N, C-alpha and C positions, 0 to 999 in steps of 0.2 A: 862592575855592576852596570846593567843597563847599557850595554856597549854600543848597541845600534843607535840610540838616541844621543850618545855622548860622542860618537865618532866624529872627528874632526873639530871638536870643541875643547876648549881648555879654559881654565880659570873660573871666572863666575858663570860663563856660558855653560860650562860642564856641570857645575854645581846646580844651576837652574834646571838643566836637562835631567839630572838626576832626581831632583826634587819634584819636578813636574811628572816624571814617569812613576814615581813612587806614589804621588797623590792619585794619578789615574788607575794604578793597580789597587789602591784602596777604594776607589769608586767602584772598580769591578767587583771587588770583594762584598762591598755594600749591596750592589745588584744581586749578588748570589744569595746574601742573606735575605733580601726581599723576596727572591724566588722561593726560597725555603719557607719563609712565612706564608706565602700564598698556597704553597703545596700543603703545609700543615693545616692551613684554613680550610682547603677543599676537602682534604681527607678527614679533618675533624668535622666537618658538616655532614659528611656521609656517614662516618662511623660513630663518633661520640658527639661532640659540640664544636661549633665553629670557634675560630680563633678571634676573640674580640679586638676591634680596632685594626684589623689587618688592612683596611682601605686607607686608614690614617697613616699608618706606618709606610705603606706602599707610596702614597702621595708624597710624603716628605723625603723618603729614601730615594725615589726616583729622581726628584728634583735635586738633590745633593749630588747624586751620582752623575747626572747630566753635566752639572757645572764642574764637577771634577774632571771630566774629559775634555772640556774646552781648552785649557792650557796645552794639553798633550796634542790635540788636533792642530793647534796654532804652531807649535814647536816642530811637529813633524810634517807640516805643510799638507795636512790631511783634511782641510776644510773644503767644502764644495766649491768647485770653480767651473767656469764656462770654457772648457779647453777647446771647444770648437772654434772659439774666436781667436785663440792664441797658439793653435797647434803648429803653425809655421813661423811664429815669431822668433826673431833672433834672441840668443840668450840674455844680452843686455836689457832688452825691452821686457822680458820676463822678469828680470831681477828688479827693474823699476817698478812693475806692477805688484810684485811681492812687497816691495818696500812700501808701497802706498796701502796695500792691504794690511800690512802690519801696523802702519800708523792708524789706520781705521780701527782695527782691533784694539789698539792701545786706547784710543779716544773713548770708544764704547765702553771698554771695561773700567776706565777712570770714571765715567758717568755712572756706570752701574754700581761700582763700589760706593760712591757718594750716595746715590738714591737708596740702595739696598741697606746701607748702614743706617740711614734715617728711618727706613722702613722697619728694621730690626728694633730700633729704640722705641718706636711707636707700639710694635707688637709687645715688647716687654713693658712699657709703661702702662698699657691698657690690660696687661695680663691676659692676653688671648691664649686659649688652649684648645686642643682637639677636643671634639665632643665626647668621644667614649673614654679614651685613655687619660685624658686631661694633661697631655704632654704640651708644655709650653712651646708655642709655634716659633718663638725667636731662637730656639735652639737650632732649628735648621738653617737659619740665616749664618751662623758662625762658620760652618765649613764652606757654605757658599761664598762668603766674603773671602775666606782664604783661597778658594778657587779663582776669584776674581783677581786678587792680588798676584797669584801665580800666573794668570793670564796676562796681566800687565808686564811682569818680568819676561814671560815667553815671547810677547810681542815686541818688547824692546830688543831681546836677543835676535829674533828673526829679522828686525829692522836693520840692526847692525850687520848682520850676516848678508842681507840683501845689498846694503850699501857697499860693503866690501866687494861682493860679486859685480856690482856696477862698475867699480873702479878698475877690475882686472880685465 
């Protein structure tokens, strides 16, 4: 299952790769559902009646999906890079740069987990909901926090892999 992402990994690293890939696929499925909701809303507006709350669901769904893709991008080294500066750099230098980038991703993800969890608790305590559908906003924070936890795990895996590449 998910051979491309797991290739060359074993143990915990392979488990993290499988979990991160599955989570990204779920994020993609969520985006597909959001697209279908928007299609139903547009067709409904033309033919019958519009889909109420489509903007709210789109807003929350896209935010959740974007966060679901972050761990996968980290794990597959698919983040945006400035390759023009490193095109001719030797492999050990690139491995050191990837290790530094992994540490930065790890740090940012830890800070985001901390702050987003506090934000979720505030949203829940004040009972904030969407305007039309009255969906509790804190519900969107739960999968986002899972995504950030997976980002921490993916950054740890890529950091360890980059360090072992530096050593060889």
